[in-house]
N, C-alpha and C positions, 0 to 999 in steps of 0.2 A: 289534412296534410298528407301527401304521399312521400314517405321517406326514401323511396326508391331502393328498398331492400327486399331481397328474395330469400326465402327459406326452402331448403330441399331436405325433406324428412323421409327417412327410409327405416322400416322396421325389419329387423333380423332376429326372430324370436330365439331367446335362450343363448345368444352369442355373447362372448366376453368382449370388452372394449378392444382387446388386441385383434380378435377375429373381425370385429366390425370395421376397425381401421384398415386392416389388410384386404378384406374381401368386398367391402362396400364403399367406404369413404375414399380411399385412394383411387379406385377405378372411376368414380364420379368426378373427383378432382382432376384427373387426367383429361377428361372430356371438357371440363370447364376451362382448362388452360387455353382451349382453342377459341373461346368467346372473347370478342373485343368489347371494350367499354366497361370493364369491371374495375372498381376502385379497390376492393379488398375481398378476400375469400377466407373465412374462418370456419373451421369445422370442429365438432365435438363427437368423438366416438365413445358412446356409453354402452352399458349392458343393453343389448337388444335393439339399439337405436343409433343411427347415424344422423346427425343434425348439422347441416352446412348452411351458414349464414353468409349471404353475398350482398355487398354494397355496390350499387351501380354508380359509375362516375356521373355526378350530377351535371357535369359540363358536356356530356355526350349529347349530340344533336338529336338523337332519337332513342331515348331510354326505353320506350315501349318495345322497340325492335330488339333491344338487348334482352329484355325479359323473354321475348319469344325465342331468341337464340339460346338462352339458358334452358328453356323447356326442350328444345330440339337436341341440345347437347346431352341432357339427362336421358332423353329417349334413346340415344345412340348407345347407351351403356347396356350391353347384352350379356356380360359375364358375371352377373350377380348370382349368389348361391341359390339352389333350388328351394331352400327354406324361406327365402324372401318371396312371399306369395303375392304381395301387392307391389305395384310399380312405385318408385319414389314419388312423393307428393311435393309438387312445386307450388309454394304459396307466396304471393306478393304481400309484403307487410305495409299497412297503411295506418295512419292515426285512427281511422275509423274502426280498426281491429281492436282498439282499446275498449274495455267494457264501460258502458255508461251507467250501469247499475249492477252491483253485486249484492246478493242476498243469500241466505241459507235457511233451511228448515231443520229442526231438531226435535227431540222429545218422542220419537217413534218407539213403539213397544217392541219392535223386532226389525231385523234387517229387511225382511220382506215388505213390511209397512213403509219403511223409509225409502227403499228403492222404488216400490210401486208408486208412492206419492210423488217422489222426485220425477219419475218418468211422466206421470200425468201432468205435473206443473210445467215440465220442460215443453211438452207438446202445446200446452195452453199459451205459454209465453211466446212461442214461435208464431202464433196466430195474431198476436197484437200488432196493430199497424205501426210501421216504422222499425220493427225488429228484423234484423238481418239473420241472426243466428243466436243460439243459446249454447254457450260452453258450460260444461259441468265439471265439478271437482268432487270426488267421492262417489261417483257413479260406478257401479260394478256390473259387468255383463252376467246374465243368468247362465247357469250351467246345470246340466244333469250329469252327475258324476257316477261312473261305474267303478265302485271301489272293490277291486279284486283282492281276494284272500290268497296270497302266494302259496300257502300250505295246501289249500284245496285245489289250486291250479296245478300244483306238482302232483297231487294224488291222481288227478285225471290226465296227467301228461298233456296239459293244454298250454299253449303259448299265447302271448299277447296278440300275435297276428291272427290267431284263430278267433279271438274275441272281436278284434277289429274288423275282420272280413265278415263275420256273422252280422254285425250291426250295419256296416256300410252297405252290404248287399241287400239287406232287408229294407232299409229306409230309402227307397227309390220310387219315383213316379215317372213313367215313360209313356208319352202319347203314342198309340200304335196305329193311328190313321183312322179311316172310315170305310164303309162299304161302298160298292159301285152302284147300288140301286138308286133310283131317282130320289126316294125319300130315305135318307141315310141317318146313321148315328155315329158318334165318335167313340173310339175304343181307347181305353187307357189301362195299362198294367201298373198297379200301385201297391206299395207296401209301406206307405207313409206312416210314420209314427206321430200320434197326436198327443198322447199322454205318456208320462214316465212309466206307468204300469204296463204299457204295451211292450216294454223292453224285457220284462221278467220272463216271458214265455218264449223268447227267441232261443232256438236250439244252437248250441256251439258245436256239438259233434253228435252224430248218431250212427247206428249200425243197421245191418240188413234186417234185424228183427224188430226194428222200430224203437228201440231204446235210445234215448237222447239225454245229453247233459245240457240242461237249460242254464241260461245266464244267471238266473236267481240262485242256482246251486253253488256258484263259485264267487259271487259278488253281491254286495249290497248296493242298492240304488238310492241316491240322495239328490233331491232337487235343492240347489243352493246357488251361490254366486262365486265368481272367480276370487281367488285369494287376493286380499287387499294389498296393493303396493303403495297406494296413496289414501290418506284419510283426512277428514275434516272433523274437528271437535268443537262443539259450542255448548257452553254451560255444562261441561263434563260428560256430554253424551255425543254419540256419532251424529254427524250432520251431512247434509246434501247441499252442495254449494252451486249457485247459478251465477253465471256472468253473462249479462245481456249486452249484445253488440248491436248497434243500430245500423240502418242502411246509410249509405253515403249521403243521400239526399235528405234524410230525415232530420227533423229538428230535435236536438238532444233533450230539451225541456219537455216538449210535447210527448216524446217517446217514453221518457221516464214516468211522466204523469199517467200515460195510458197503461203502463205496466202496473203501477201502484193501484190504479183504479181496478184493474183486472184482479189483482191480489185480493182486494177487499171483497170482490164478488165471489172469488173462489173459496174464501175462508169458510163460507157456509156449507160447502160441499166436502170439506176435509174433516178427518177425525179431530175431536176436541184436544187430544194430546199433542197434535202437531202444532209447533210454534214457529214463527218467522223471526229472523234477525236480519236487519239491514246493515250491510257491512260498508259499502261505499256507494255514494250517490253523486255521480258527476252532474246530473241534472240539477240537484240542489246546489251544488258548488257553482255551476254555471249561472244559476239564478242569482245567487248571492254576489258573484262577481259582477254580473250585469247591474245589480242594485248598487254595488260599490261604484261602478263606472257612472251610472246615472246620477247617484247622489253627489259624487264629486263634481260631475259636469254641472249640475244645477247650482251647487255651492260656488263653483268657479264662475258661472254665469252671473250669479248674484254679486260676487266680489268685483267682477269686471264692471257691473252696472254702478256699484257704489263708488268705485274709483272715478268713473265718468262723472257722476253727480258731484264729486268733490271739485272737479276741475271745470265742469261745464254747467250750464243751466239745466234744469230738469227736462225741459223740452228738447234741448240739443242732445242731452244724454239719451233720451228715448229714441230720437231719430238716429243717433249714431249706433246705439246698442242693438237696434233692430237688425243690423247686419248679421249679428250672431245667429238668432233663430232662423232667419231666412237662409243663411249659408248651411246651417246644420240640417235644415229640412231638405235642402237640395242634395246634401251629402248622403242622407238616408235613402233618397230616391236612387242614387248611383249604386248603392250596395248591391241590390239584386241584378242590376244591369251588367255589372262586371263580375258577378258570381262570387261576391265576398259576403260571408255571413257576419252577423252581429256576434262577435266573440271578443275575448279579452284583448287580443293583439290588435285587431282592427279598431276597437274602441279606444285603445291607448293612442293610436294615431290621431283620432279625433280630439282626445283630451289635450295632446301636445299642441295641436293647432288652435285650441279653444281661445286662448288669449290673443294669438296672432291674427285671428279672423277680423278683429275690429281695428287692428293697427292702421291699415290703409284708410279705413273710414275716419279714424281720429285725425290723421294727418290732413285728409281732404276736408273734413269738417272745420278744422282749425283754419285752413286756408280760405274756405268759403266765408267763414265768419269774419276774417280780416277784410275781405272785399266788401262784405255787407256793411261793416263798420265804417268803411270809407265812403259809403253812400251809393254803392252800386245797387241796382235792382236785383231781386231774388234770382231771377232766371240767369242774368248775365254773371252774377256772382258765383252761381253754382257751376256754370259752364267754364268760366275762367279759373275758378278755384280748383276744379278737377283736372282740366286740360293742362294747367301749368305744371302739375306734378306727375305727368305721365312717365317721363324719363326716370326720375328717381324711384318712383313706386314700382314700375316694371323692373327696374334694376334690382331693387331689394327683393322683389318676388323671384326673379331669376336666380339671384344668389342663394336664396333659401332653397329653391328647387335643386340648384346645383349641389347643395350640401346633402340633401336627402335622397336624390335620385340614385347615386351609386349604391346606396344601401339596399335598394330594391333588387339589385343584381348581384348581391353577395353570394358566394358559393358555400357549399357544405350544408350540414344540417341546420346550422344557425341561420344561414341565409333563407332556408325554407321556413324557418321558425318565425322570422321577424319581417319578411318582405311586405306584409300588409301595413306595417307602421309607416314607412316612408310613402307607400302608395296612397294611404288615406290622408296623410299630411299634404301631399301634392294635390290631390283631388280637392280637399277642403280649401287650400289656399288659392287654387285656380278659380273655384266658385266665388271665393271672397273677392278676388280681383275684379271679376265680372260685376259683382254686386256693387262694389265701391265706385266704379266708374260709370255705371249705367243706371242703377236704382237709387243710390244715395243722393246724387245731385237732384233727381226728380223729387225725392222726399223733401229736401231742403227748399227747393224752389216753391213747393206747394204749401208746406206746413210750418216753415220757420218764421219766427217773428224778428223784426228788426230791433225793436226795443220792447221790453217787458215792463209794463207799469205796475210797480209794487208799492204798497204803502210802507213808509219808513218804519211803522210800528209792527208790521207783520213779521211772523216768525221766519218765513221764507226769506224775507229781505235781510233780516238780521243774520241768519245763518249764512246766506250767500255773501254778505259783506264781510263776515269773519273769515270765510274761506278765501275770498278774493284778496283780502288784506294779508292773510297768512301766506298765500302763494306769492303775492307781490314782494313781501319781505324775503321769502325764500329765493325768489328770482334775483332780487337786488344783492343778497348775500352771495349767490352763485356768480353774479357778474363781477363783484369785487374780487372773488377768489380767482376767476379766470383772468382778470386783469393782472393779478400777481403772477399767475402761471405764465402768461405771455411775456411779462417783464423778466421772469427768471425761469426760462424753459429748461435749462440744464438741471436745475435743482429738482424740478418736477419729474423729469425723465429718469434721473438717477434714483429718485425715491420709488418710482414705479418699478424700475429694474431691481432694486433691492428687495421689494416685496415679492416680485416674481421669483427671484433666486431663492428666497426663503421658503416659498411655497413648493418649489421643486425639491428642496431638502426634506420638507415634510412628506412629500410624495413617497420618498424612499421608505418611510416607516409605516406606510399604509399597506394593508393586505389587498391582494387581488384574488377574487374567486369568480369563476365563470358564472355560477349561480350560488350565491351565499345561502347558508343554512338559516333562512328566515321564514317565518310564517309556516313552519312545519306542522302538519297535522296527520301525517302518515308515517308510522313507525313499524319496523320489523325487528323482532328479537329472534335471531337465528341461533339454532343449536345443532351441534353435530355430535353423534355418538359413535362408538366403535363400529366398524363396517359390517360386523356380523349381526347387528340388530335388525329385527324384522320391523315392519311398519307398526304392528300391534305393540311391540315392546317400546318402540320410540314414542308412540302415543301415550302409553302408561307413564313414561318418565317425564314427558314434556308437560303433563298436567300440573307439574310443580309450579309452572308459571302462573296458573289461574288465580290462586289465593293472593299472590303478590300483586298482580296487575289489578285485582279487584279492589285494592286499597286506593286506587286512583279515584278521586271524588266523581260522582256521577255527572256533575256539571262540567267536567273536563274531558270525559271520554264518551264517544258515541257507540263504538262497537269493538268487540274482541272475538277473534276466532283463532283456533290452532289448526295449522295445516302440516301434515306429515307426508314425507316423500318428495318434497320440492322446496326449493328456496329461490324465489324470484320477486322482483319489484313489480313487474308488469309483463305482459306477454312478449314484449320485445327486449326484455332485459338481457344485455350481452353476458351477464354474469350468472345466468340461470344454472342451478345445479339440481340434479335429480338423483334420488337414492333413498332407500327405505330407512337409512340411518339418519336422515336429515329431517329437521322440523323447524317450524317458525310460528311465532305468535304475531298475528297481523292486527295492529291496533290503529283505529281511526279516532283522533281527538276532535273535539269541537274546534271550530276556527279560532285562531290565536286571539283575535279581537274579542272573543266571547269568553275567554278564560283569563285568570290572573297570572298563571305561570306559563312560561314557554315550554316547549317539548324538551329542551336541554335541561331545564330545571326539574321537570317531572321525572325524567329518566336518570338524571344525575343522582337523585335520591334512591332510585330503585336498582340501578345498574349493578352495584356490588353484590346485592342479594340475588339478583337474577343469575349472575355468573357463578353462583354457588350450586348450580344445578348438579345433582349427584350423577356420577358416571359419564358426564358429558366431556367430550374431547375439547370442545370450545363453545363459547357463547358470545355472540356479538350483537350489540344494539345498533341498528342502522336507521338513522334519521333521513328519510327520503326527501331529497331536495326538489322543489318545484322547477319545472323546465323540461326541455326535451330530453330523451334518453342519451346519456353521455358516458355512463360507467362510473367507476370509483375515482376518488380524488387522485390516488397514486395507482396507476396501472401500467406496469412495465413488462412487456413481452420479451422473453429471452428465447431466441430462435437458433436452431442448429440441427445436427443430424442424429444425436443420441440423447435419449432421455436421462441417462445416468449423469452425463456431463452437464446437461441443463439443470438437473437437480442440485448439483454441486454449486453452480453459479447462483441459483435461487437461494440456497441456504446462506451463502455469503452475503447476498444482498439483504436478506431478511435480518441478519445479524447487524448489518450496518444501519438499517432503518430503526431497529430497536434502540440504538444508541442516540437517535435523534429525538429531542424533546417535542412533544405534541403529535407524534405519529402513533396511531392506534390501529387496532384490528388488523395486524400484519399477518399475512398468510400467502399461500400460492394455490394454484388449481391442480397441482399434481398430488392427488390424495390416494392413500391406500384403499383398495376395495376389499371385498371379502376374500378370505383364503379360498383357493381353488384346488379341488382334488382332480388331478388329471389321470385319466384311465387310458392305458395303452394296451392293445391286443398283441399277444405274443405271435410272431409270424409262424412258428412251427405248430403251435396249438391251433391256429387258424386253419392251417392246411389240413390238419387231422379232422377237426370238427366241422369245418365249413362255416365257422363263425368269424366273419370279418369285422372290420372297424365299423362299417355302416350298420350291420346287424346289432352289434353290441351297443352302439350309440342309440339306436332306436329303442332297445329294451330298457336301457338305463333311463332315457328321457321319459318313456312311458311310465316306468315304475315311480319316478319321482315327480316330474312336472306334469305328466299326463299327455296324452295324445288325442287330438280331436278325431273321433271315428266318423262322425256325421253331425248334422245340425238340422234343426227344424226352425220354422219362422212363426213367431207370434206377432201378428201385425207388422210393424216396421222393425221390431227387435228380433235378433237371431239368438237362439238358444243352442249352445254347443253341447254335444254329447261326448264327454271326456272319459277316457279309460285311464286309470292309474291304480297303484296299490292302495290298500286301505291305510288310514292315517297312522295306525300303530306300526306299520311296516315301512315308514319313510321318515323316521324321526332322528336317526343317527347313522354313523359310519357302518355299524354292524348290519343294519338293514340293507345297506349297499352291497355288502359281502354276501348276503343271502339271496340275491337275485339269481335266477336260473334262466338260461337262454336255450331256445330250441336249436338243436344241431341238425346236420344234414341227414341223420338217421332217424329223425322224428322223436328223439329223446331230449331230456333237459340236462344241460351242462351247467354246473355252478360257475358264476362269473369269475371267481377267484382262480379257477383252473386254466383259464385262457387269457387272463389279463394281469397286468401289474398296475400299481397306482402310486402316485407321489403327490405331495401337497406343495403348492407354490402360492406366493403372495399376489393377489389380484390388484388391479388398478380401478379406481372409480371411473375415470374417464381420461381419454387421450385427446390432446388439442393440436390443431394445425393452424398456423397463420400464413396466409398466402402460400399454401402448399408445403410449408416448412413445419417440422415438429417444433412445438413451443411449450414453454411453461411460463405462466403469467404471475408475477408478484403483485399482490393487491394490498392496499392500505388506505385508511381514512386519516384525516387530520383534525386535530382540535384547533379550530380557527382562532381561539383565544391565545394560542401559543405559537402557531406557525400557519403557513398557507401551502396549498398544493403546489403553487408555482415555485416557492422556495425549496421545498423538499425535492421536487422533480429536477430542479437545477443542480442540487447537490448530487443526486444520482447520476446525472449526466456527466458532471465533473469527475466522478470516481470511476464510472464504468464505460465511458465513451470509447476507450481503447481496449475493450475486453477481447477483441479479435487477436491482439498481440499475444495474450496469454493462452487463449483458446482459439486457434485458427478455425475459421469457418463459422464462428458463433458471433451473434450481434444482439443488441438490445433495441427495442422500438417502444416508444411511448404510445399507450393506448388510452382509452377512457377519457377522463376530463382533460388530461394534459394534451392528448392528441387533438381533441376537439378545440381546446384553447389555442393551440398552435395554428390549426387550420382557420379558426374564426378570427384570430388576431391578424393573421396574414391577409385574410380577405378584408378585414376591417381597415388595415393599413392601406390596402389598395383603394378601398372606397374613400378613405380620407385623402389620399393623394389626388384622386380624380376630382373630389369635391373642391380641394384647394385650387387645382388647375382650372376647373370650371368657373369658380368664383373670380379668379384672376382674369380669365379671358373676358368674362362679362364686364368686369369693372374697366378693363382696358378699352373695350368698345364704348362704354358709356362716357368715360372721361377723355377718350382719345389721348391717353397718356400711359406711361409705364410707371412713373414715380408715384402718382396718387393711388393706383391699385396696390402697389407694394406697401404704402403707408397704411391703407385700410386693412390689408391682410395682417400687418404687424399688430393690429389691435386685437386680433382673435385670441392670442395667448392670455390676454387679460381675463378672459372668461374662465380659463383653467385655474386661476387664483381662486375665484369664487367656488368652483367645483371642489377643489381640495379643502378649503376651509369649511364648506358646507357639509361635506362627508365626514370630516373630523368632528365637527360640532354635533352632527347627528349620530355619530358613533357607527357609521356604516362602512362596509368594505367596498372598494371599487369593484365593479362587476362588468360583464359583457354589455348589459343593457345600459349601464352608466357610460361606457365608452361610446355606444351608439348615440346617447344624448350629447356627448361632447362634440362629435362630428356634426350632428344636427345644429348644435349651438353655433358652429362656425358660420352657417348660413344666416342665422338670425341676428347674431351680434354685429355683423357688418352693416345691418340696415341703418342703425343710428349713425354710423360713420359715413355711409353713403349720403344720407340726407344732410349731414353737417358739412361735408366737403362740397356737396353741390351748392349749398347755401353760401358758403365762403366764396366759391367760384362765381356765383351770380352777383354777389355784392361787389366783388372786385371788377366785374365787367361794367357795373353801373358807376364805377369811379370811386367807390369807398376805399379809403386808404388800407394798406395791408394790415396795420395794427387794428384799426377800427373794424375791419371785416372779420377778423378772428373773434373779437369780443362781441360784436353785434350778432354775428351768426350763431355763436354759442348761446347767447342770451335769448335770441329769437327762437331757436330750435329747442331750448331747454324744456319748455312746456310740453310740446307734442312728443318729444323723446321721452320725457319723464312719464307722461300718461301712457304711451304705448308700451313702455317697459313694465310699468306697474300693472297694466291690464294683462299683459302676457304672463307675468309672474302670478297674478291673482287667479288666472285660469288654471294654473298648475299647482298652486300651493295646497289646495284641499287634497289632491291626490298625493303630492310629495310627503305630506305629513298626516295622511290617513284621517283627515277630518271627517270625511263622509264614508269611512270604511276603508279597510286596508287590504292590499294584496301585494305579496312580495315581488311580483313581476312588474307592478305598476310604478313602484316607488323610485328605483334607481334612475330611470331615464328622466322622469319629471323633476327629481331632486337636482340632478346635474344641470338640467336646462334652466330651472328657476334660479339657483344660486349663480350659475355661470353668467346668465343674462343680467342679473342684478349688478354683479361686480364689473362685468365686461362693458356694459353700456355706459355706466357712470365713469368707468375708467377711460372709455373712449372720449367722453366729453372733456377730459383733461389731457389725454394723450394726443389727440389730433391737433388742438391749438398749440400745444407745447412743441410738437414736431414741426409744424409750420413755422412757428416763431424761431426755433433753433435753426431750421433750414435757411430762413431769410437772414438770420444773423451771420451764418457761415458764408452766405453769398454777399454779405454786407449790403443787403438791400435796406433802404432806409425805413426805420420804424420810428415814427414820431409819437411822442407821449402826449395824450390829450388830458 
């Protein structure tokens, strides 16, 4: 899935969020304003990094052109600081960028062993077929550090630039050309450094007598790795994390299997102390989901066959049910033709259509059987039985298509997420229509028997007799009931109305969540410490989680790893935070169907203890919901011109949310960063010494952070040669005061003589929404107490007029509420188009306006079943449930179409109005009952997780199954009652037989 999102990433080394915002983010945003086709632009200015996330308008007619326009706009930014060495990186986000496998190694005896082994495995994984790239976490670049002793540097009156020039001018290799003679040679002037020991003898300064001050005299040389800003911890030791991303065209299961096979081969080449831990396996999850789909499909197929056997003879049941495998086989052939993969979403479309695939066959079989019973030969009965039902069956097919088709064109990320469901339903039903009219009659004409000779003593005969007698009694009872309905239509209609109104009142007490927190197996425990914490200190503190989480039984947990320096759910998480004071425990549980407790129960017991983490500013337990990325349940962006005012509004909103029951994990994204010591050069001192701000900044940065003097290449990896003060001279503020800078006279001047300094509070990150400064308030909800929809409505009621109190400031809903609003608007549009399409088709079929209106009025009966079904099952209504309700509209009218068509045909044949209602209902009862039960049977295993559970599969099948059951049988009462009431109002004669 292509989410049509673009990320613009720019690295500005050592810059504060304020500098990044001012010098990088804003210049890029100004160019992006010129690009058409953007839905939203959100930026984060962090330490050393500008991260701009752009959503492209999914309705734009050429989104690929928009991506190219974004690249060109970024290329036109020419005013970036000189310290920004690399051009901004423009990355298009796709679902294929999600890791299909995450694993880590740990147990190394040293940093070098861990990093060398990690690099070796990274290269090997890239070679595996199907792997696009390998992202790493915990990888650190190799460095050769020149640790200068400031005291020795001062003794010899040497500045950092002297050391820098000596190294950079030595480590060069320049091709000098070749000779003119016929047989020539190439000439190269080289001083390339290959080993760290080569640096020791480099002269920094020398005189005419040949005496020289060597680098080794003023500095120690240390081969090491860059200072860790992110860390991974597994089993208490440092780890190296791999995230495997597959190619767009690669199969997820095959790719993961290939990587796992390669790991087993590589184990023999690795040191014995190196251990693997598998963190997340999407291939395994995909395989299990596929098994769930297949198991539920097979069980649904079996139930459909059982239902057919109950109502038909074994031979007729086999002939009719063959429509299912033939249609499914044809559907699987269509998959690669239309470039749709076998995935959870596309297979859900097949499951939904599973029961409907035999509906047409059942109705045609029933009609063929009727003509064969009247003495017609097999061929004529098959032709007449099928051709007679062309209009009603094509009508019911078109109404179902009309219900599902608009969903395929829904907008937004949800539209991208579910379009394969209606597509596969339409494909499957189209193939079923072809099979029913062209293949089924052939099977019946060739293999059906007119009469089956059975011995009265045989078990088959006895079972069939019991079933036939049972159904006959059921039919007679239904006929008597319909007779009462026709005689007292108003009583029946008011009863139906009362039940409907009661269900609407029940709807008000039900929760709605875009994606309910069900089937959760991915949990993050996020911790935040004071902003002055380093990654090492955060790692030491967050190890507190390990003994607590280790108490989770092994049959409930698959993996645990600690990550420091980042908090994110996945690579496209809009709430990603980066900082050394941040950490999280990433927990993968075994699937919910394979454990006794839910994630809520497990972490409900542990949460209070986890939140007692010493010295932590905050600890949050995040249960990650299945579904596309949508953000937090409550995500409210406050936008305006000044961060101070934005923070005031944010604090007020957070106080309001804390007073609301069920709202948890309340925070905002305006976080304090580390304290910042700002150094300013005195103008007069600068004039005297020649030390300006640029020189002072260079010396301070070199002393503390280090400066890259040169680099060498080892294979594909680059090793930086970094100059900085020795560790003991960059530990506190006093070491900053001891820095000495070369002046214009060649002498060293103490930094305190030419500068002043003051301390200010830094900021972790600065955010923009659509080019406006913004602070976003975030919160989750306890679904047992409230819902995101309810909380967001309360926020809207209280803060919708915030601009009156603070002119120029406004709030916007982001995250789940934003996606809910977009999705529900698109869903409402799809529902309206579906209803209009159904009405238009019915008007054409019946050449009437009254009958289509009557049939459409039967659709709300299905809503009764949905409401009761979800209440009984203890489920919250969700986006996928609403999709099921719209699809239900196209299915539920099928029974009404057949019933109205039969009433119409009987009246044409001269049957009285009264008798036509009763006879049509009685005659159509069997096929309608069978088709409804087969459709429900096809979905019940999935709706109730009989063959395995998946939270994305249940809501839609549950709403369709319950809605169809209530709606269809409700229609059998509603339609005759309406006809009878209409005839009575018109005072058209109804004779009682």
